[in-house]
C-alpha positions in Angstrom: 26.8 74.5 -7.0 28.5 74.5 -3.6 25.8 72.0 -2.3 26.8 69.6 -5.1 30.5 70.0 -4.2 29.7 69.3 -0.6 27.9 66.1 -1.6 30.9 65.0 -3.6 33.2 65.8 -0.6 31.0 63.7 1.8 31.0 60.8 -0.6 34.8 61.1 -1.1 35.4 61.2 2.6 33.3 58.2 3.3 34.8 56.2 0.4 38.3 57.0 1.6 37.4 56.0 5.2 36.0 52.7 4.1 38.9 52.0 1.7 41.4 52.6 4.5 39.5 50.6 7.1 41.3 47.3 6.5 44.7 49.0 7.0 43.3 50.8 10.0 42.2 47.6 11.6 45.6 46.1 11.1 47.1 49.2 12.7 49.4 50.1 9.8 51.3 53.4 10.0 48.7 55.6 11.6 46.0 54.5 9.2 43.5 54.1 12.0 44.0 57.8 12.9 43.5 58.8 9.3 40.4 56.7 8.9 39.0 58.3 12.1 39.7 61.8 10.7 38.0 61.0 7.5 34.9 59.6 9.3 34.8 62.7 11.6 35.0 65.1 8.8 32.3 63.2 6.8 30.1 63.5 9.9 30.8 67.2 10.2 29.9 67.8 6.6 26.7 65.8 7.0 25.7 67.8 10.1 26.4 70.9 8.1 23.8 69.9 5.4 20.1 70.7 5.7 19.3 67.0 6.2 21.9 66.6 9.0 20.6 69.8 10.8 17.0 68.5 10.6 18.0 65.2 12.2 19.9 66.8 15.0 17.1 69.4 15.6 14.9 66.5 16.5 16.7 66.4 19.9 15.2 69.7 20.7 18.4 71.6 21.6 18.7 74.8 19.7 21.9 75.1 17.6 23.0 71.6 18.7 23.9 70.8 15.1 26.5 73.7 15.1 28.1 72.4 18.3 28.3 68.8 17.0 29.7 70.1 13.7 32.5 71.9 15.5 33.2 69.0 17.9 33.5 66.6 15.0 35.8 69.1 13.2 38.1 69.3 16.2 38.1 65.5 16.6 38.9 65.1 12.9 41.8 67.6 13.0 43.1 65.9 16.2 43.1 62.6 14.3 45.0 64.2 11.4 47.6 65.5 13.8 48.0 62.0 15.2 48.3 60.6 11.7 51.0 63.1 10.7 53.0 62.6 13.9 52.7 58.8 13.6 53.9 58.9 10.0 57.0 60.9 11.0 57.7 58.7 14.0 57.7 55.6 11.7 59.8 57.3 8.9 63.1 56.9 10.7 64.1 60.6 10.6 66.7 61.7 13.2 65.1 62.7 16.5 67.1 65.9 16.5 65.5 67.2 13.2 63.3 70.2 13.8 60.2 68.8 12.0 60.5 65.6 14.1 60.8 67.6 17.3 57.7 69.6 16.3 55.8 66.4 15.5 56.8 64.8 18.9 55.7 68.0 20.7 52.4 68.1 18.9 51.8 64.4 19.5 52.2 65.0 23.3 49.9 68.0 23.3 47.3 67.2 20.6 44.8 65.0 22.6 44.8 67.1 25.8 44.5 70.3 23.9 41.7 68.9 21.8 39.7 67.6 24.7 40.3 70.9 26.6 39.0 72.9 23.7 35.9 70.7 23.4 35.1 71.1 27.1 35.5 74.9 27.0 33.5 75.0 23.8 30.6 73.1 25.2 30.6 75.4 28.3 30.6 78.6 26.2 27.9 77.1 23.9 25.5 76.8 26.7 26.3 80.4 27.9 25.0 81.7 24.6 21.4 82.9 24.7 20.3 80.6 22.0 16.6 80.8 22.8 16.5 84.6 22.0 18.7 85.3 19.0 19.6 88.8 18.1 18.2 88.4 14.6 16.5 85.7 12.7 19.1 84.4 10.3 20.1 81.0 8.8 23.7 81.7 10.0 24.7 80.8 13.6 27.2 83.7 13.9 24.7 86.3 12.7 22.0 85.1 15.1 24.3 85.9 18.0 25.9 89.0 16.7 26.9 91.6 19.3 27.6 89.1 22.1 31.0 88.5 23.7 30.2 84.8 24.1 30.1 84.5 20.2 33.6 86.0 19.9 34.9 83.6 22.6 33.2 80.6 21.1 34.3 81.2 17.5 37.7 82.3 18.6 38.2 78.9 20.4 37.1 76.9 17.3 39.1 78.8 14.8 42.2 79.3 16.9 42.4 75.5 17.3 41.7 75.0 13.5 44.4 77.5 12.5 47.1 76.2 14.9 46.5 72.5 14.0 46.3 73.0 10.3 49.4 75.2 10.3 51.3 72.3 11.9 49.9 69.8 9.3 50.8 72.1 6.5 54.3 72.6 7.7 54.9 68.9 8.0 53.4 68.0 4.6 55.4 70.9 2.9 58.6 69.6 4.5 57.8 66.1 3.3 57.0 67.3 -0.2 60.5 68.6 -0.7 62.0 65.1 -0.2 59.3 63.0 -1.9 59.2 61.5 -5.4 57.2 63.1 -8.2 53.6 61.7 -7.7 53.9 61.8 -3.9 55.4 65.3 -4.0 52.4 66.5 -6.0 50.0 65.0 -3.5 51.8 66.3 -0.4 52.1 69.8 -2.0 48.3 69.9 -2.6 47.7 68.8 1.0 50.1 71.5 2.3 48.3 74.1 0.1 44.9 72.9 1.5 46.2 73.4 5.0 47.3 77.0 4.0 43.8 77.7 2.8 42.4 76.2 6.0 44.6 78.6 8.1 43.4 81.5 6.0 39.8 80.3 6.3 40.1 80.1 10.1 41.6 83.5 10.4 38.8 85.0 8.3 36.1 83.3 10.4 37.7 84.2 13.7 38.0 87.8 12.6 34.5 87.8 11.4 33.3 86.5 14.8 35.1 89.3 16.6 33.7 91.9 14.1 30.2 90.7 14.7 30.6 91.0 18.4 31.6 94.6 18.3 30.1 96.1 15.2 26.9 95.7 13.2 27.3 94.6 9.6 25.0 94.8 6.6 23.1 91.8 5.3 25.0 92.1 2.0 28.3 91.8 3.9 27.0 88.8 5.8 26.0 87.1 2.5 29.4 87.9 0.8 31.4 86.7 3.8 29.5 83.4 4.1 29.9 82.8 0.3 33.6 83.6 0.4 34.4 81.4 3.4 32.2 78.6 2.2 34.1 78.6 -1.1 37.4 78.5 0.8 36.3 75.6 2.9 35.1 73.6 -0.1 38.3 74.3 -2.0 40.3 73.3 1.1 38.7 69.8 1.3 38.8 69.2 -2.4 42.5 70.0 -2.5 43.2 67.8 0.6 41.2 64.9 -0.7 42.8 65.0 -4.2 46.3 65.4 -2.6 45.6 62.4 -0.3 44.4 60.3 -3.3 47.6 61.0 -5.3 50.0 59.0 -3.1 47.3 56.3 -2.7 47.0 56.2 -6.5 50.7 55.9 -6.9 50.8 53.0 -4.4 47.9 51.3 -6.3 49.7 51.8 -9.6 52.9 50.3 -8.1 50.9 47.4 -6.7 49.3 46.7 -10.1 52.6 46.9 -11.9 54.1 44.4 -9.4 51.1 42.1 -9.9 51.5 42.1 -13.7 55.3 41.4 -13.4 54.5 38.7 -10.8 52.1 36.9 -13.2 54.5 37.3 -16.1 57.4 35.7 -14.1 55.3 32.9 -12.5 55.7 30.2 -15.2 59.5 30.7 -15.2 59.6 30.7 -11.4 57.3 27.6 -11.1 59.4 25.5 -13.5 62.7 26.6 -11.8 61.3 26.0 -8.4 60.2 22.5 -9.3 63.6 21.8 -10.7 65.4 22.9 -7.5 62.8 22.8 -4.8 65.3 23.1 -1.9 66.1 26.6 -2.8 62.6 28.2 -2.7 60.7 29.1 0.4 57.4 27.5 -0.7 57.2 24.9 -3.5 54.6 25.6 -6.2 51.2 24.4 -5.3 50.1 21.2 -7.1 46.4 20.5 -7.0 44.5 17.7 -8.7 41.8 18.4 -11.3 43.7 18.9 -14.6 43.6 22.4 -16.0 41.3 23.7 -13.2 43.7 22.4 -10.6 46.7 24.0 -12.3 44.9 27.3 -12.5 43.8 27.2 -8.8 47.4 26.2 -7.8 48.8 29.1 -9.8 46.3 31.5 -8.2 47.2 30.2 -4.8 50.9 30.8 -5.5 50.4 34.3 -6.8 47.9 35.3 -4.0 50.0 34.0 -1.1 51.1 37.5 0.0 51.4 41.1 -1.1 52.4 41.1 -4.8 55.4 43.4 -4.2 56.7 41.0 -1.5 56.1 38.0 -3.7 57.8 39.7 -6.7 60.9 40.3 -4.6 60.8 36.7 -3.4 60.3 35.3 -6.9 63.2 37.3 -8.3 65.5 36.3 -5.5 64.6 32.6 -5.8 65.0 32.7 -9.6 68.5 34.1 -9.1 69.3 31.5 -6.4 68.1 28.6 -8.6 70.1 29.9 -11.6 73.2 30.0 -9.4 72.5 26.4 -8.3 71.9 25.2 -11.9 75.1 26.8 -13.0 76.9 23.9 -11.4 75.1 21.3 -13.6 75.5 22.6 -17.2 78.4 22.8 -19.6 80.6 25.8 -18.8 80.2 27.3 -22.3 76.4 26.8 -22.5 75.5 30.5 -22.2 78.0 31.4 -25.0 76.4 28.8 -27.2 72.9 30.1 -26.4 74.1 33.6 -27.1 75.2 32.5 -30.6 71.8 31.0 -31.2 70.1 34.2 -30.2 72.5 36.1 -32.6 71.7 33.7 -35.5 68.0 34.3 -34.9 68.6 38.0 -35.5 68.1 39.2 -31.9 70.2 42.1 -30.5 70.6 43.9 -27.2 68.3 43.1 -24.4 66.2 40.7 -26.5 69.3 38.7 -27.4 70.3 38.4 -23.8 66.8 37.3 -22.9 66.7 34.6 -25.6 70.1 33.3 -24.5 69.0 33.2 -20.8 65.8 31.5 -21.7 67.6 28.7 -23.7 70.2 28.4 -20.9 67.5 28.0 -18.2 65.6 25.4 -20.3 68.8 23.5 -20.9 69.6 23.5 -17.2 66.2 22.1 -16.3 66.8 19.3 -18.9 70.2 18.7 -17.5 68.7 18.2 -14.0 66.1 15.8 -15.4 68.8 13.8 -17.1 70.7 13.4 -13.9 73.6 15.8 -14.5 76.4 15.8 -11.9 77.4 19.0 -10.2 80.7 20.7 -11.0 82.3 24.1 -10.4 80.2 27.0 -11.4 80.7 28.3 -15.0 81.9 31.8 -15.7 79.3 32.6 -18.4 76.1 31.9 -16.5 73.2 34.3 -17.3 73.4 37.8 -15.9 72.1 38.0 -12.3 70.5 40.8 -10.3 72.3 44.0 -9.7 71.5 47.2 -7.7 68.8 48.2 -10.3 66.0 45.9 -9.1 63.4 47.4 -11.4 65.7 47.0 -14.4 66.5 43.4 -13.5 62.8 42.6 -13.1 62.1 44.1 -16.6 64.8 41.9 -18.1 63.4 38.9 -16.3 60.0 39.6 -17.7 61.4 39.5 -21.2 63.2 36.2 -20.4 60.0 34.7 -19.0 58.2 35.7 -22.2 60.8 34.1 -24.4 61.0 31.0 -22.2 57.4 30.2 -22.9 58.3 29.7 -26.6 61.8 28.1 -26.6 62.4 25.4 -29.1 62.8 22.0 -27.4 64.9 20.5 -30.3 67.3 23.4 -30.1 67.5 23.0 -26.3 68.5 19.4 -26.6 71.1 20.2 -29.3 72.5 23.0 -27.1 72.9 20.7 -24.2 74.6 17.9 -26.0 76.7 19.8 -28.6 80.4 20.4 -28.3 81.6 24.0 -28.4 82.4 23.8 -32.1 79.2 22.0 -33.0 76.7 23.6 -35.2 73.4 24.4 -33.5 70.4 24.4 -35.9 68.2 27.4 -36.3 64.9 26.7 -34.4 61.6 26.4 -36.3 58.8 28.5 -35.0 56.4 25.7 -35.6 58.2 23.7 -32.9 58.1 26.5 -30.3 57.5 25.3 -26.8 54.3 26.4 -25.1 53.6 26.1 -21.3 
């Protein structure tokens, strides 16, 4: 069972490293350190497997797989420390905050301490009498039981692991208290994983000292190895799941932004073509009929990160509406609101219908050569502090806009305030 879990852990580590590689190559927020940590841990788990040990044993150095496993583990933890400290450095916290000062201190000491630990570890490793083990055993620590070098070697490894994971756990636990729901759950799992790692390291270090001074039974050895292996597996499972939770939240937010962007695109495109001077980039116009229009739309929606594009589209829609408000009758929105009321719409839907009719009338006014005047008081509602709420309202407006009735639009634009505006027929609904 544990072997199957180990395989899942290796696959998850490699997948995470590959997935984060583009961000790592761009140097975004310590992602290169995190990708390096994932790769180092994947290597350590592979060396820990029977296949990995068999490959390393081909070099002819006894127990070399154990040394490489521990070196990769130290490199991975050092990279995690770099990631944690880089994240806090970029988060904008006051430099006087305790967790920031701890992160800064760890950042200064992490690399030198890690390299020093590796150098001493290699030296102690070659002091061990690996050619004449105390007993024949599949476990490295049991083979060298009763030797002081074993206690020193394992003490170095697990003292480093305990100290480093304690720092990571503290930082993630602190961040979890300030994070939103999904991110808080992920950070809490990562902090809990580090607590288990500290417990694991203490047990292993204590076991190494015990073996150096006292003979233990084979049953004790088996029970200890099974217990610590279970702890190690659980540590990595919790850490990986916790790390995926914030990434899944970001992916969900990105997908939601993409859907909203696509929903707003037809409205933004028509408004941008109506007042091209207001937008940063005019909608792409490609030849080729329907295929050209599709490719142009794809180019507009893939120009940048969907969240950044969504913010730009919303801002530009608001700016265009503000510009158009100088070109339409001052009571146009009130008329459109009455049309929405006669159609039976209420609440948010009524506001969306009125805004959609207002926008289509404004575009028609521009096409008819309307002359600018002072801005009307009753223009459609614009953005406020609740960006997500405003986007949700705009999505409804964009949906209604795709089906506005052109005859009603013309009548709204030309009617006097007292004039009757006919009820639109669904058979005459406008399509993009």
